[in-house]
C-alpha positions as CSV (number, residue, x, y, z in Angstrom):
1,X,17.5,-122.7,-23.9
2,X,21.1,-122.0,-24.1
3,X,19.9,-118.8,-23.1
4,X,18.1,-119.2,-20.3
5,X,21.4,-121.0,-18.9
6,X,23.3,-118.3,-19.8
7,X,21.5,-115.9,-18.1
8,X,21.6,-118.3,-14.7
9,X,24.7,-118.0,-14.9
10,X,25.4,-114.5,-15.1
11,X,22.8,-114.1,-12.2
12,X,24.5,-116.7,-10.1
13,X,27.8,-114.5,-10.8
14,X,26.0,-111.0,-9.8
15,X,24.9,-112.9,-6.4
16,X,27.8,-113.7,-5.6
17,X,29.4,-110.5,-6.7
18,X,27.0,-109.1,-3.9
19,X,27.7,-111.7,-1.6
20,X,31.4,-110.6,-1.4
21,X,30.4,-107.0,-1.2
22,X,28.8,-107.3,1.2
23,X,30.5,-109.3,3.5
24,X,34.1,-107.5,2.6
25,X,34.1,-105.2,5.5
26,X,34.4,-108.4,7.7
27,X,37.3,-110.0,6.1
28,X,39.4,-106.8,5.2
29,X,41.0,-104.4,7.3
30,X,39.6,-101.2,7.7
31,X,42.0,-99.2,5.6
32,X,40.6,-101.4,2.6
33,X,36.8,-101.0,4.0
34,X,37.6,-97.0,3.3
35,X,39.1,-97.3,0.2
36,X,35.9,-99.6,-0.9
37,X,33.7,-97.3,0.6
38,X,35.5,-94.5,-1.7
39,X,35.6,-96.9,-5.1
40,X,32.0,-97.6,-4.5
41,X,31.4,-93.7,-4.9
42,X,33.5,-93.5,-7.9
43,X,31.9,-96.7,-9.3
44,X,28.3,-94.8,-9.4
45,X,30.1,-91.8,-11.0
46,X,31.1,-94.3,-13.8
47,X,27.8,-95.8,-14.2
48,X,26.7,-92.0,-15.0
49,X,29.6,-91.4,-17.2
50,X,28.6,-95.4,-19.4
51,X,24.9,-93.7,-19.3
52,X,26.0,-90.8,-21.3
53,X,29.2,-92.4,-23.1
54,X,27.7,-95.7,-24.6
55,X,24.0,-95.6,-24.4
56,X,23.3,-92.0,-25.1
57,X,26.2,-91.7,-27.4
58,X,27.7,-88.5,-25.6
59,X,31.4,-89.3,-24.7
60,X,32.4,-86.7,-21.2
61,X,35.0,-85.6,-19.4
62,X,33.0,-83.7,-16.9
63,X,31.0,-85.7,-15.0
64,X,33.4,-84.8,-11.8
65,X,30.9,-81.8,-12.2
66,X,27.5,-82.9,-11.0
67,X,29.8,-85.0,-8.6
68,X,31.6,-82.2,-7.1
69,X,27.7,-80.4,-6.8
70,X,26.4,-83.0,-5.1
71,X,29.6,-83.5,-2.9
72,X,29.6,-79.9,-1.7
73,X,25.9,-79.1,-1.5
74,X,25.9,-82.7,0.7
75,X,28.8,-81.6,2.4
76,X,26.9,-77.8,3.5
77,X,23.7,-79.6,4.3
78,X,25.7,-82.1,6.9
79,X,27.1,-79.4,8.5
80,X,24.7,-77.0,8.7
81,X,21.0,-78.2,8.2
82,X,20.2,-81.8,8.3
83,X,22.8,-85.3,9.0
84,X,20.3,-87.8,7.7
85,X,21.2,-89.4,4.9
86,X,18.3,-89.7,2.9
87,X,18.2,-85.8,2.9
88,X,21.9,-85.2,1.6
89,X,21.3,-88.0,-1.1
90,X,17.7,-86.2,-2.2
91,X,19.9,-83.1,-2.3
92,X,23.1,-84.0,-3.8
93,X,20.8,-85.9,-6.3
94,X,19.1,-82.6,-7.1
95,X,22.2,-80.3,-7.1
96,X,23.9,-82.8,-9.9
97,X,20.4,-82.5,-11.4
98,X,20.8,-78.9,-11.6
99,X,24.2,-78.2,-12.9
100,X,23.6,-80.9,-15.7
101,X,20.2,-79.1,-16.6
102,X,22.0,-75.7,-16.7
103,X,24.7,-77.2,-19.0
104,X,22.1,-79.2,-21.4
105,X,22.5,-76.4,-24.0
106,X,26.2,-76.6,-24.2
107,X,26.1,-80.1,-24.6
108,X,23.2,-82.1,-26.1
109,X,24.0,-79.9,-29.1
110,X,27.5,-80.9,-30.3
111,X,28.9,-84.5,-31.1
112,X,32.3,-86.5,-31.1
113,X,35.3,-84.7,-29.8
114,X,33.4,-81.3,-29.7
115,X,31.4,-82.8,-26.7
116,X,34.7,-84.3,-24.9
117,X,35.9,-80.7,-25.0
118,X,32.9,-79.0,-23.8
119,X,32.6,-81.3,-21.2
120,X,36.1,-80.8,-19.8
121,X,35.7,-77.4,-19.7
122,X,32.6,-77.4,-17.6
123,X,34.9,-79.8,-15.1
124,X,37.4,-77.3,-14.9
125,X,35.6,-74.7,-14.4
126,X,33.8,-76.1,-11.6
127,X,36.9,-76.8,-10.4
128,X,38.2,-73.3,-10.1
129,X,35.0,-72.0,-8.9
130,X,35.4,-74.5,-6.0
131,X,38.8,-73.4,-5.0
132,X,38.1,-69.9,-5.0
133,X,34.5,-69.8,-3.2
134,X,36.1,-69.8,0.0
135,X,33.1,-68.5,2.2
136,X,31.1,-72.1,1.1
137,X,33.6,-74.6,-0.2
138,X,36.6,-73.9,2.2
139,X,38.5,-72.9,-1.2
140,X,41.6,-75.0,-1.7
141,X,41.7,-76.4,1.9
142,X,38.4,-78.2,1.5
143,X,35.6,-78.4,3.9
144,X,36.5,-81.0,7.1
145,X,34.5,-82.1,10.5
146,X,31.5,-82.9,8.5
147,X,29.1,-84.8,10.7
148,X,28.6,-88.6,10.7
149,X,25.4,-89.5,8.4
150,X,22.9,-91.2,10.0
151,X,21.1,-93.2,7.4
152,X,17.2,-92.7,8.5
153,X,15.6,-90.8,11.1
154,X,15.9,-92.2,14.3
155,X,18.6,-94.4,13.4
156,X,22.4,-94.3,14.8
157,X,25.0,-92.8,13.1
158,X,27.6,-94.4,11.1
159,X,30.6,-94.1,13.5
160,X,33.0,-96.8,11.9
161,X,33.9,-97.6,8.3
162,X,32.1,-100.9,8.1
163,X,29.0,-98.7,8.4
164,X,30.0,-96.4,6.1
165,X,30.5,-98.5,3.4
166,X,27.5,-100.9,4.0
167,X,25.2,-97.7,3.3
168,X,27.5,-96.7,0.3
169,X,26.9,-100.4,-1.2
170,X,23.2,-99.8,-0.2
171,X,23.1,-97.1,-2.2
172,X,24.8,-97.8,-5.3
173,X,22.8,-101.0,-5.1
174,X,19.5,-99.3,-5.2
175,X,20.7,-96.6,-8.3
176,X,22.0,-99.3,-10.4
177,X,19.2,-100.9,-10.2
178,X,17.2,-97.8,-11.3
179,X,19.2,-97.5,-14.0
180,X,19.3,-101.1,-15.6
181,X,15.0,-100.7,-15.4
182,X,15.2,-97.3,-16.7
183,X,17.5,-98.9,-19.8
184,X,14.5,-101.5,-20.3
185,X,12.0,-98.7,-20.7
186,X,11.2,-97.0,-24.0
187,X,13.5,-94.0,-23.2
188,X,16.4,-96.5,-23.1
189,X,15.6,-98.1,-26.1
190,X,15.3,-94.7,-27.7
191,X,18.6,-93.5,-26.0
192,X,20.3,-96.8,-27.6
193,X,18.5,-95.8,-31.5
194,X,19.7,-92.7,-30.9
195,X,23.2,-93.6,-30.5
196,X,23.1,-95.8,-33.3
197,X,21.7,-93.7,-36.2
198,X,20.4,-90.2,-35.1
199,X,19.1,-89.1,-38.4
200,X,17.4,-92.0,-39.4
201,X,15.6,-91.6,-35.6
202,X,15.0,-88.0,-35.8
203,X,13.2,-88.9,-39.4
204,X,10.7,-91.2,-37.5
205,X,9.7,-88.3,-35.7
206,X,11.2,-88.8,-32.3
207,X,12.7,-85.2,-29.9
208,X,16.1,-86.9,-30.2
209,X,17.4,-83.4,-28.5
210,X,14.8,-84.1,-25.4
211,X,15.9,-87.6,-24.8
212,X,19.5,-86.9,-25.0
213,X,18.7,-83.6,-22.3
214,X,16.6,-86.1,-19.8
215,X,19.5,-88.5,-20.1
216,X,22.2,-85.9,-19.3
217,X,20.1,-84.5,-16.6
218,X,19.6,-88.1,-15.2
219,X,23.5,-88.9,-15.1
220,X,23.9,-85.3,-13.2
221,X,21.7,-86.7,-10.5
222,X,23.7,-90.1,-10.3
223,X,26.9,-88.4,-10.0
224,X,25.6,-86.0,-7.5
225,X,24.0,-88.5,-5.5
226,X,27.8,-90.5,-5.8
227,X,29.5,-87.4,-4.5
228,X,27.2,-87.5,-1.3
229,X,28.5,-91.0,-0.8
230,X,32.0,-89.4,-1.4
231,X,31.1,-87.2,1.9
232,X,29.8,-90.1,3.4
233,X,33.1,-91.8,3.5
234,X,35.7,-89.5,3.9
235,X,33.7,-86.8,6.0
236,X,36.3,-84.5,4.4
237,X,36.1,-83.2,0.6
238,X,38.3,-80.5,-1.5
239,X,38.6,-79.5,-5.4
240,X,41.9,-82.0,-5.5
241,X,38.9,-84.5,-5.6
242,X,37.6,-83.5,-8.7
243,X,40.2,-82.6,-11.3
244,X,41.0,-84.2,-14.5
245,X,43.0,-86.9,-13.2
246,X,39.4,-88.2,-11.5
247,X,37.4,-87.5,-15.0
248,X,40.3,-89.2,-17.1
249,X,40.1,-92.3,-14.7
250,X,36.2,-92.3,-14.6
251,X,36.4,-92.3,-18.4
252,X,39.2,-95.1,-18.3
253,X,37.3,-97.0,-16.3
254,X,34.3,-97.4,-18.4
255,X,36.5,-97.9,-21.6
256,X,38.2,-101.0,-20.0
257,X,34.9,-102.2,-18.6
258,X,32.5,-101.7,-21.7
259,X,31.2,-98.1,-22.8
260,X,27.8,-99.9,-23.3
261,X,27.6,-101.7,-20.2
262,X,26.4,-100.6,-16.3
263,X,28.1,-103.5,-15.2
264,X,31.1,-103.0,-16.7
265,X,31.4,-99.6,-15.6
266,X,31.3,-100.8,-12.2
267,X,34.0,-103.4,-13.0
268,X,36.0,-101.0,-14.7
269,X,35.9,-98.0,-12.5
270,X,36.8,-100.6,-9.5
271,X,39.8,-102.0,-11.4
272,X,41.0,-98.4,-12.0
273,X,40.5,-97.1,-8.6
274,X,42.4,-100.5,-7.0
275,X,45.6,-99.7,-9.2
276,X,45.0,-96.4,-8.4
277,X,45.4,-96.7,-4.7
278,X,46.8,-99.9,-4.1
279,X,49.9,-99.4,-6.5
280,X,50.3,-95.8,-5.2
281,X,51.7,-97.2,-2.2
282,X,53.2,-100.5,-3.5
283,X,55.1,-98.9,-6.7
284,X,55.6,-94.9,-5.7
285,X,55.6,-93.1,-8.7
286,X,54.6,-96.2,-11.1
287,X,51.0,-96.2,-11.0
288,X,50.6,-93.5,-13.8
289,X,52.5,-96.3,-15.8
290,X,50.6,-99.3,-14.9
291,X,47.5,-97.3,-15.9
292,X,48.6,-96.8,-19.0
293,X,50.0,-100.4,-19.7
294,X,45.8,-101.5,-18.6
295,X,45.0,-99.2,-20.8
296,X,46.3,-100.2,-23.9
297,X,46.3,-104.0,-23.1
298,X,42.5,-103.5,-23.0
299,X,41.9,-101.7,-26.6
300,X,44.0,-103.8,-28.0
301,X,43.0,-107.4,-26.3
302,X,39.6,-106.8,-25.6
303,X,38.4,-103.6,-27.7
304,X,34.6,-104.3,-26.3
305,X,35.5,-103.9,-22.9
306,X,35.9,-106.7,-20.3
307,X,32.2,-107.0,-19.8
308,X,31.9,-108.1,-23.4
309,X,35.0,-110.1,-24.2
310,X,32.5,-113.2,-23.7
311,X,31.0,-112.3,-26.9
312,X,31.0,-116.3,-27.6
313,X,29.0,-117.0,-24.9
314,X,25.9,-114.6,-26.1
315,X,22.5,-116.2,-27.3
316,X,21.7,-116.4,-30.1
317,X,20.0,-113.7,-32.1
318,X,21.0,-111.6,-29.1
319,X,23.7,-108.8,-31.0
320,X,26.5,-107.6,-29.1
321,X,27.3,-104.1,-28.4
322,X,30.6,-103.2,-30.4
323,X,33.4,-100.8,-29.4
324,X,32.4,-98.7,-32.3
325,X,28.3,-99.0,-33.0
326,X,26.7,-99.8,-36.1
327,X,25.6,-97.1,-38.6
328,X,21.7,-98.5,-38.0
329,X,19.4,-99.3,-34.9
330,X,19.4,-103.4,-34.6
331,X,15.9,-104.8,-35.4
332,X,14.9,-105.4,-31.9
333,X,15.5,-102.0,-31.1
334,X,13.5,-100.6,-34.3
335,X,10.4,-103.2,-33.4
336,X,10.1,-102.0,-30.5
337,X,10.1,-98.3,-30.8
338,X,7.6,-99.0,-33.9
339,X,5.1,-100.5,-31.5
């Protein structure tokens, strides 16, 4: 009974948040609406970071690499081939997935800090390539004048900030829903079990590397799709959009929101981007200090993240996801995998 009440409360809160996001363009000014659209793009990259870091147990600082691949693929297609949003979204997701697939041998067999260093190196190499491949990427000047996107064939182009924001919101809602469904499948359970005790899962006959490869490629596709949303929101991209500071902010947002929570990743990324974009104008030169203080406060006060801070309200029998996961999979996961 208590669990049912909590689920209804959470569902009501989620519905209110969604309604608030839908009506936001008519409440705030155009500048804030454009910031919200870019925030949605980065929040979607944060979901891919949470999928790898919290669910699969592979911490990453390199999701800006497929993010950049998707953004530039979308920009090139939008400028030279098609201005249809669905086409650009598919191409961007495919570009992100392809880049992730190419880096699978480097990532899935490493663990811990080594994964962080490898993914960071991949992200930085991609930024260097983008800055020097002037014939395609425009070099450090970036690509400007990208035509406005049409969501589907026959529809008008998204000509204002409100329309672009609502398009980004629809895409993010669809992809986040798909990720939540995926995490409830057997594949999601296997990823969690591997994160908790990889040796035990491997001994039971599961191909851990194959599942991690699938998660890495899926996360790359999500980040690539987020890149297309950045192009829609800005109609301009440059290598500066995908530097180390963006990678660090994304990981910071996921840690703040709760590494094992998709919803927490969205909340954390939105909070970090809001602090960065608004405080840079209000407190020039002090926004990094505020971000650092926010991170330290979160680690000490909410070690499991904002989304997991309400552990007292959790229904009986449902274990909380800790910042440092237990040494073995929980019994519900083991029982489901045995079936």
